[in-house]
N, C-alpha and C positions, 0 to 999 in steps of 0.2 A: 707307369710313371709319367708325370707331367714334365716333359723334357724342358720346357721353358722355365718353369718354376725351379726345377732342380739345378739348372745352370746358374740361375740368379742366386739361389741359396748358397751354392758353392763359392761364388764370387764374393758374396757378403761375408761368409765365414772366413774367407782368406784375408780380410782386413780392409776391403773396400767399403766406403760409406753408403754408396747407392749404385744401382745398376739398372739400365733400361735397355729395351729392345726396339729396334726400328727396322723397317724394310729397306733393302738395298735397291739401288737403281737396276742392278742386275737381277734377272729372274731367278727365283728359287734360292735366294741368298738373304741372310739376315745380318744386321750389324748389332753387335752387343757393345754398349758403351758404358763405361764405369768410372766412378770418381775414387781416386786413391788419396786420402787426406794426409796432410803432413802437419806436424806440431810446430808451434811457434813459441820461442822463449820470450818472456816479458822484458828481459833486459839483456843487452849485449855485453860481452866482455869489455872491460875498461880499455885494454890495449889491443892494437892490431887493426887491420883494415877489414871491413865487414863484408860478409857474404849474405845474400838474401836467403830467407828461410827455406825456400823451395830447393835451393842448391846446396844446403849444408850437409845433406846426405844424398845418396844416389837413389832418389825416389823413383826416377824414371826406370832405371834398371830393375829396381825391386818390383815395381808394378808389372813389368814384362815377365819377370821370373815367376811371379805368382800366377799370372794368366797362362804361362806355358804349362804349369802343373795341371791347371784345369783343362787345358787343351789336350794334354796327354790322357787324362781320365776320360774325356769325351771320345778320343780315338780308341781307347781300350774297350769302350762299350758300343762302338759303332764300327762301320766298315771304312770310316774316313782315314785318310793318310795324312802325314805331316804337311804335305804341300796343299792340302785342301783347306787348312785353317790358317788365316792370316791374322797375326797379332800386330797391333800398332800402338805407338805411344810417341808423342813428339815427332810425328811423321809429316809427310806432305799431304795427308788426307785432311779434310775439313773437320777436324775433331771437335772444335768448339761448336760448329754448326750442328753436328750430330748430337752433341750434348743438349743444345737448346731445342732442336727439333724433336728429340725423343722425350723431353720432359725431365731429363737428368738435372737440369738447372735452367737458368735464364741468363740472357745477356745483360750484364750490368752496364751502367753508363761508362765505365772504364774499359769496356769491351771484354772483360773477363766473365767467365761463367760462374754464376753464384748458385750454390746448392743449399737446400734446406738444412741438411745435416752438418755441413762443414764450411758454409760460406764459400768464399773463393779460394780457400787454402787447400787446393786439390791439384793433383796431377790427373789428366784425362788419359785413359787408356781403353783398349777394347780389342775385339776380334771380329772377324768376318767369317761366318759359317755358311757352307753350301746347303743350308737347311732353311726352309720357310717356317718362321715362327710368327705368332700373332704379335704385331707391334703394340707397344704401350702408347697411351695417349699423351700428347705433349701439353705444355702449360699454355693457357690463353695468353697471347702476346709475348710469350717467352722468347721468341726469335727477334723481337723488336728491341734494340739496345736502349736500356733505360726505362722501358715502359713499366716495369715492375719495381722500379726504384722509388716511385712516388715523387715527392717534391725534394728528395735528398739531392744535394749537390756537393757533398763533402769531398768526393774524389776530384772534382773539377777545381775546387778552391785550394786543395792541399797540394796538388802537383806543382813542384817548384819551378818548372819550365813551361807551364800551361800547355802541356802536350795533348791533353784531352780537349780537342777543339770543338767537337760536337759529340752528342751521345753516341758512343760506340766507335768513334773515329779517333785513333791515336796518331798524331803526327810523329812518325818514326825519326824524323830529323831532330825532334826535340826530346823524345822519350829517353830518360836516363837508363831504363831497362835495356833498350836497344843499343844505346850508345856505349854501354860498357864493353861491347864486343864489336864496335864499329871502328874501322881504321881511318875514318876521316879526321882531319885536324879539328879539334873542338874549339869552339869560339870562347872568348873570355866570358861572355854571358853564361854559357853552359858551365864552365869551370867554376865560376863564382857561386853556382847553385848546386854543385856536385855533391857536397856532403862527404861522408865517409862511406865509400863503397868500392869494393873490389869487383864484385860481380852481381848484377841484378839490381832491382829496385822494387820495393814493396809499399811505397808511401800511399798509393791509391787503394791498397788493401788494408793498411794499418788503420785508416780512418773510416772504413766501411762499417756501418752498423751491423751488417750481416756477419761480420767477423768478430763481434764482441762476445759471442757465446763461448763457453768453455771449449777447449780443444777437443776434437774428436777422440774418444777413448780407444786408443790402440797402442800397444807396446811397440816402440820403435827400436828396441835394443838389438833386434836381429838385422836391421837394415845396414848394409855395408856402405863403405865410402863416406864415413863420418868425418867431416872436416872441422866441425864445430862452427861457431858463429863468426870467428875472425881468423885471419892468418897473420902472423908476425910481419911487420913491414920489412924487417931485416931479411926474412926468407925471400920475399918477393924481389927485393932490390939487390940481393947479393947472389942468389942462385942462378946458374946458367940454365939453358933450356932443358938439358938432359936431367939436371937435378930437379927442376920443377916438374918435368914429365913423370919422374919417379915419385915425387912428393904427392902429386895429384892422381896417381894411378888408382883406378877403381872408383873415382869420385865423379861428381857431376862436372867438374872442371877439367876432366881428362878428354873431353871431346876434341876431335881432330881439328875442328873449325875454330877453336879458341886459341887466339894468338897470344903467346906469353908476353910479348912486348906491350900488348894492350892492357894486360893485367898490371904490368909495371907502370904504364902510363896512369892507370887508375889509382895506383898506390901513391904515385908522385903528387897527383892532385889532392888526394885525400890527406896526405901528410901536411900540405899547406893549409887545408881547411881546418885541420886540428891544431895548426900552429905548432907542429912538433919540431922544435929547434934541434933536438938530438939527432935528427935524420939529415941535417944539412949537408954533412960530408958525403953521405950516400947519394943524396939528390944531385950533388955537383957532378958525380960520375956520369950522369946522363945529359949534361948541358949540351953536348955536341952530338948527341945521338941523332942519326939521320932521319928517324921517323917520329920519335917522341921527345926530342930535345926541347921542343917548344913548351911542353908540359913541365919539364924540369926547370926551365928558365922562369916560367910563370910562378911555379911553386916557390923558388928561391926569392923572387921579388915580393911575393905575398908575405912570406915569413919575415922578410926584412921590414916591410911596411908595418906589419903588426908589432914588430919589436920597437918601432919608434913610438907607437901609441901607448904602450904600457909594458912594464916588466913582465916577463913570462917565465913559467917554470917548465920543467921537462914534461913533454907530452900534454901541455895545457890544452884544454878544449874550448871551442867557441861556445857562447851561451846557447846556441841552437843545437848543440851536439846530441841532446837527448830527444830532440824532436824528429830529426830526419834520420831514418835507419840506414 
């Protein structure tokens, strides 16, 4: 049996779009790095505050679960023990560097890994084995951000806060993806460009030509933690922490480092951006909140200003609401 090819075959059959092997800096160890694709709906639900596609289901947990099954099969066929195989996903390891170095994909101008099969709509996961396997060849210039993007600058021009300052460098102080879970006080400049978002941002992916191909063909029905593409504003703005913890249990928003007050802040800003006058009374509840009161006050002011300009209807949306996800 060709052990390398067998492992790659099992990973591909379990729903990953591609898998590569690279040598580890540690002797007699190999890094297996794989791309777990996720699907993207063409249209968001009309009502609710939005979740980026990668977090609408627990793709991270699913990728790890599938790799654990493969690790178990490897242990059953070898003398390896559970502690000998390390599985990683969304870890402190340099996962994107592994992906680019191994040829799984290449660094896009937006710093994300772009793959041939699924574009950048992937979760990166892998395992470290105490076995020396022949490494795969990488892509020429794949580790140089933007080198394989050609003349395309779509992601740079699409970012509403100009967070992509140079190829491969994202200013985290500007990036909406990062700011959705950042506890700093957001500037008015940022809130004016926030759009409708509860968690995450995918604008630099939505405009990428590599993501124009049909979604990778894989059934997602078995993936747990399905939140859908939006969460009702009322749920975010009325539920207490215990209720939200239960609501998000088993989903990508159940991570211990996600502060529910920040999700509430995001909903407050999004409500103003959508000019949702029906939420005014709920927003007022947060006017004097010690950490996110500023967002509630800004939201109420924006809704009031918009009411002066033109009559509005319940949950009316701004003209740009179909542009920014």
